[in-house]
NUKOLLO-420627 format. One record per residue (C-alpha): x, y, z. Coordinates in steps of 0.001 Angstrom, whole numbers, plus 500000, padded with zeros to 6 digits. Example, Ala and Ser with C-alpha at 12.3 -4.5 7.8 and 13.67 -1.06 7.14 Angstrom:
// NUKOLLO-420627
+--------+--------+--------+
|      u |      v |      w |
+--------+--------+--------+
| 512300 | 495500 | 507800 |
| 513670 | 498940 | 507140 |
+--------+--------+--------+
***
This chain:
// NUKOLLO-420627
+--------+--------+--------+
|      u |      v |      w |
+--------+--------+--------+
| 499984 | 500014 | 499985 |
| 501375 | 503376 | 499039 |
| 501694 | 506293 | 501437 |
| 501627 | 509886 | 500411 |
| 502877 | 512892 | 502215 |
| 502645 | 516607 | 501701 |
| 505396 | 518221 | 499800 |
| 506499 | 521901 | 500045 |
| 506658 | 522641 | 496313 |
| 508272 | 525985 | 496940 |
| 511468 | 523972 | 497776 |
| 511331 | 521755 | 494717 |
| 513890 | 522578 | 491971 |
| 512127 | 523507 | 488733 |
| 512196 | 520665 | 486125 |
| 513886 | 522972 | 483641 |
| 516737 | 523536 | 486065 |
| 519964 | 522226 | 484484 |
| 521257 | 519170 | 486343 |
| 524806 | 520225 | 485441 |
| 524403 | 523146 | 487946 |
| 524098 | 520627 | 490771 |
| 527701 | 519397 | 491671 |
| 528235 | 515574 | 491536 |
| 531010 | 515164 | 493983 |
| 531286 | 511399 | 493686 |
| 532568 | 511446 | 490089 |
| 535492 | 513791 | 491097 |
| 539004 | 512415 | 491544 |
| 539787 | 510749 | 494913 |
| 542437 | 512086 | 497313 |
| 544106 | 508667 | 497109 |
| 544127 | 506808 | 493718 |
| 543172 | 503345 | 495075 |
| 540572 | 501057 | 493566 |
| 537702 | 499834 | 495783 |
| 536234 | 496433 | 494990 |
| 532736 | 497045 | 496310 |
| 531048 | 500275 | 497538 |
| 527323 | 500383 | 498086 |
| 524470 | 499941 | 500541 |
| 523558 | 497114 | 502858 |
| 520749 | 496053 | 505224 |
| 518049 | 497361 | 502869 |
| 514780 | 495611 | 503726 |
| 512289 | 494865 | 500870 |
| 509591 | 492228 | 500182 |
| 510448 | 489593 | 497449 |
| 508702 | 486686 | 495934 |
| 510251 | 483327 | 495390 |
| 509011 | 480394 | 493246 |
| 508296 | 477350 | 495281 |
| 508688 | 473752 | 493981 |
| 504947 | 473191 | 494227 |
| 504369 | 476049 | 491723 |
| 503117 | 478545 | 494290 |
| 504753 | 481914 | 494994 |
| 506157 | 482655 | 498407 |
| 506425 | 486290 | 499643 |
| 509133 | 486894 | 502242 |
| 511261 | 489803 | 503594 |
| 514841 | 490174 | 502311 |
| 517817 | 492062 | 503642 |
| 519846 | 493316 | 500615 |
| 523422 | 494410 | 500113 |
| 524536 | 495773 | 496724 |
| 527803 | 497292 | 495675 |
| 529741 | 498460 | 492661 |
| 533506 | 498512 | 491840 |
| 534951 | 501985 | 492099 |
| 538008 | 502534 | 489963 |
| 541117 | 504389 | 491250 |
| 540220 | 507549 | 489377 |
| 536795 | 508065 | 490905 |
| 535842 | 509261 | 494397 |
| 532648 | 507113 | 494808 |
| 529768 | 505354 | 493254 |
| 526072 | 506352 | 492460 |
| 524413 | 505255 | 495690 |
| 520892 | 506242 | 494623 |
| 521117 | 504144 | 491406 |
| 522084 | 501115 | 493560 |
| 518880 | 501603 | 495529 |
| 517074 | 501878 | 492180 |
| 518332 | 498300 | 491428 |
| 516942 | 496999 | 494676 |
| 513604 | 498750 | 494025 |
| 513450 | 497058 | 490643 |
| 513724 | 493593 | 492447 |
| 511449 | 494531 | 495375 |
| 507974 | 492857 | 495567 |
| 508625 | 490930 | 492431 |
| 509286 | 487249 | 491594 |
| 513042 | 486726 | 491537 |
| 515440 | 484071 | 490529 |
| 519010 | 483823 | 489395 |
| 518224 | 484753 | 485811 |
| 516099 | 487865 | 486808 |
| 518709 | 489156 | 489295 |
| 521522 | 488849 | 486884 |
| 519554 | 490502 | 484017 |
| 518629 | 493334 | 486315 |
| 522308 | 493832 | 487259 |
| 523249 | 493918 | 483606 |
| 520625 | 496448 | 482811 |
| 521979 | 498726 | 485483 |
| 525813 | 498246 | 485099 |
| 526172 | 501133 | 482585 |
| 523952 | 503596 | 484372 |
| 525893 | 503021 | 487502 |
| 529074 | 503660 | 485449 |
| 531053 | 500670 | 486807 |
| 532546 | 497514 | 485402 |
| 531257 | 495252 | 488174 |
| 528070 | 494953 | 490260 |
| 527553 | 492507 | 493164 |
| 524429 | 491773 | 495239 |
| 523610 | 489770 | 498332 |
| 520014 | 488894 | 499098 |
| 519253 | 487151 | 502476 |
| 515822 | 485974 | 503546 |
| 513951 | 483383 | 505497 |
| 512489 | 480708 | 503163 |
| 509363 | 479178 | 504807 |
| 508342 | 475519 | 504341 |
| 505757 | 473233 | 505780 |
| 506681 | 470020 | 507694 |
| 504188 | 467613 | 509061 |
| 504671 | 466076 | 512433 |
| 505824 | 462444 | 512164 |
| 502885 | 460740 | 513903 |
| 499973 | 463179 | 514195 |
| 500574 | 464619 | 510766 |
| 499917 | 468175 | 511991 |
| 501245 | 470867 | 509559 |
| 503777 | 473271 | 510915 |
| 505641 | 476148 | 509268 |
| 509426 | 476523 | 509701 |
| 512087 | 478443 | 507832 |
| 515561 | 477972 | 506401 |
| 517847 | 481019 | 506089 |
| 518670 | 481479 | 502405 |
| 521172 | 483648 | 500653 |
| 521509 | 484646 | 496969 |
| 524792 | 486208 | 495938 |
| 525302 | 487258 | 492366 |
| 527549 | 489400 | 490353 |
| 528151 | 490648 | 486868 |
| 531384 | 492050 | 485376 |
| 532211 | 493609 | 482092 |
| 535766 | 493027 | 480750 |
| 537139 | 496135 | 479307 |
| 539687 | 496661 | 476510 |
| 540563 | 500258 | 475969 |
| 537602 | 501236 | 478112 |
| 535136 | 499326 | 475818 |
| 533238 | 496301 | 477130 |
| 534207 | 493130 | 475227 |
| 532749 | 490388 | 477433 |
| 530309 | 489955 | 480224 |
| 530935 | 487511 | 483087 |
| 528366 | 486514 | 485685 |
| 528073 | 484317 | 488739 |
| 525331 | 483302 | 490965 |
| 525721 | 481390 | 494322 |
| 523037 | 479905 | 496609 |
| 523490 | 479163 | 500267 |
| 520846 | 477263 | 502316 |
| 521061 | 476946 | 506064 |
| 518974 | 473970 | 507054 |
| 517877 | 473510 | 510709 |
| 518480 | 470074 | 512018 |
| 519043 | 468185 | 515259 |
| 522116 | 466012 | 516233 |
| 522562 | 463303 | 518871 |
| 526120 | 462821 | 520029 |
| 527409 | 459310 | 519217 |
| 530072 | 459423 | 521919 |
| 527521 | 460489 | 524576 |
| 525255 | 457530 | 523565 |
| 528238 | 455076 | 523623 |
| 529604 | 455907 | 527050 |
| 526259 | 456585 | 528913 |
| 524171 | 453943 | 530616 |
| 521102 | 455768 | 529416 |
| 520284 | 458863 | 527402 |
| 522680 | 461021 | 525218 |
| 522982 | 464775 | 524768 |
| 521379 | 466277 | 521602 |
| 521089 | 469784 | 520301 |
| 519854 | 471986 | 517471 |
| 522279 | 472154 | 514693 |
| 522728 | 473580 | 511137 |
| 523552 | 471901 | 507750 |
| 524600 | 474634 | 505395 |
| 525369 | 474193 | 501667 |
| 526885 | 476895 | 499349 |
| 526515 | 475926 | 495734 |
| 527621 | 477732 | 492561 |
| 524357 | 477988 | 490598 |
| 525761 | 479637 | 487543 |
| 524174 | 477609 | 484764 |
| 522575 | 475232 | 487214 |
| 519189 | 474886 | 488936 |
| 518277 | 473240 | 492257 |
| 515006 | 473775 | 494257 |
| 515483 | 475190 | 497704 |
| 513078 | 472518 | 499033 |
| 515352 | 469730 | 497723 |
| 518409 | 471119 | 499511 |
| 516416 | 471367 | 502704 |
| 515417 | 467742 | 502339 |
| 519088 | 466706 | 501754 |
| 520162 | 468631 | 504816 |
| 517412 | 467027 | 507013 |
| 518503 | 463546 | 505907 |
| 522058 | 464318 | 507052 |
| 520994 | 465041 | 510626 |
| 519850 | 462796 | 513463 |
| 516431 | 464373 | 513130 |
| 515009 | 467813 | 512591 |
| 513002 | 470478 | 514419 |
| 509171 | 470576 | 513992 |
| 506813 | 473478 | 514660 |
| 504085 | 471355 | 516257 |
| 504556 | 468172 | 518105 |
| 502044 | 466177 | 520149 |
| 503284 | 463539 | 522748 |
| 503372 | 460722 | 520264 |
| 505298 | 462951 | 517894 |
| 507786 | 463900 | 520648 |
| 508331 | 460274 | 521589 |
| 509071 | 459522 | 517800 |
| 511593 | 462407 | 517384 |
| 513327 | 461579 | 520668 |
| 513775 | 457968 | 519755 |
| 514688 | 458832 | 516150 |
| 517536 | 461003 | 517428 |
| 518849 | 458426 | 519789 |
| 518786 | 455697 | 517133 |
| 520560 | 457964 | 514626 |
| 523500 | 459666 | 516338 |
| 525676 | 461994 | 514309 |
| 528814 | 463980 | 514808 |
| 529106 | 467275 | 512830 |
| 531657 | 465363 | 510750 |
| 529018 | 462825 | 509789 |
| 526445 | 465593 | 508912 |
| 528904 | 467347 | 506598 |
| 529933 | 464242 | 504815 |
| 526356 | 462915 | 504497 |
| 524973 | 466351 | 503298 |
| 527630 | 466366 | 500624 |
| 526767 | 462792 | 499639 |
| 522965 | 463484 | 499404 |
| 523435 | 466497 | 497264 |
| 525540 | 464461 | 494774 |
| 523760 | 461167 | 494789 |
| 520109 | 462292 | 495406 |
| 520056 | 465605 | 493629 |
| 522814 | 464963 | 490917 |
| 524609 | 468150 | 492007 |
| 527984 | 468507 | 490186 |
| 530602 | 468102 | 492813 |
| 532713 | 470947 | 491380 |
| 529783 | 473391 | 491945 |
| 529621 | 472655 | 495664 |
| 531637 | 475570 | 497142 |
| 531162 | 474828 | 500847 |
| 529502 | 472395 | 503225 |
| 529305 | 473540 | 506791 |
| 527793 | 471613 | 509753 |
| 527509 | 473277 | 513134 |
| 525838 | 472125 | 516405 |
| 524908 | 474332 | 519292 |
| 526245 | 471957 | 521950 |
| 523903 | 471430 | 524806 |
| 526539 | 470425 | 527319 |
| 529048 | 473056 | 526356 |
| 529139 | 476817 | 525910 |
| 530924 | 476347 | 522614 |
| 529720 | 475164 | 519240 |
| 531086 | 472258 | 517247 |
| 531570 | 472528 | 513435 |
| 532806 | 470723 | 510374 |
| 533731 | 472551 | 507164 |
| 534359 | 471119 | 503757 |
| 535514 | 473652 | 501135 |
| 536202 | 471005 | 498493 |
| 537478 | 467467 | 498481 |
| 541075 | 468749 | 498507 |
| 541021 | 472367 | 499474 |
| 544270 | 474283 | 499800 |
| 545131 | 476181 | 503006 |
| 544361 | 479496 | 501233 |
| 540950 | 478299 | 500122 |
| 540066 | 476976 | 503648 |
| 541172 | 480214 | 505289 |
| 539012 | 482219 | 502753 |
| 535873 | 480144 | 503546 |
| 536622 | 480528 | 507315 |
| 536702 | 484227 | 506780 |
| 533456 | 484206 | 504973 |
| 531699 | 481962 | 507552 |
+--------+--------+--------+
***
């Protein structure tokens, strides 16, 4: 719903006023000739619409960060034009193709050779209780990260590169195998996360399928609504299916490849993390790739 406010028209610049008379400081030369890889705005909240696997459209609220490369000979970027890009995506159905095409449309008006965007949002899904069958709504935290870059030769664009990465943080539960093994009864369990980061450039995977693969990798998963028979089932399921974070990371990776036919080379990161119930610290397992170098591992730790 639109909101209107009263405007003091006496303070509005006449439409015939030459824009050139208003100084544009950001295009002037900087004090220090240093390139900046990304300059922009972040934490912009907007509604977005996402296609669901069942064909329905889900509306959610996203936090958006967008930035432009600023060359060494310019002081800054066009912040208002970056907001225009976000407004183009707001309250509309978006996917990788739409996001990248929107960036491509705006890369010249922003006067940059590179644009990047990060869109974070809760993705809601329904999950029936295991015994009673009662529906409950939960969410996984999802992140879209996209970018477009125009390669320049003598200041003329000759090639456009683009990239789109999807991250899904799946809520799960883990039961500690060691605790079960050494205890006469019971074992400690806790909420945990199975997180996959996948290069979606030229690929397509439903968010729901990644959530299902993450749930399979855990001992069990959270439910919104549980009656006593459901609670008994979940408790016993966890106990009978203990997992270390190491197990979760490996099995999540395996399910993505074997069940969803994800190309192993497109899996950028698998991250399992449990909020330990008998410690104040968390336990985690990280897989960057099958044989990640030290540099690659450190970069993923920085990004975690």
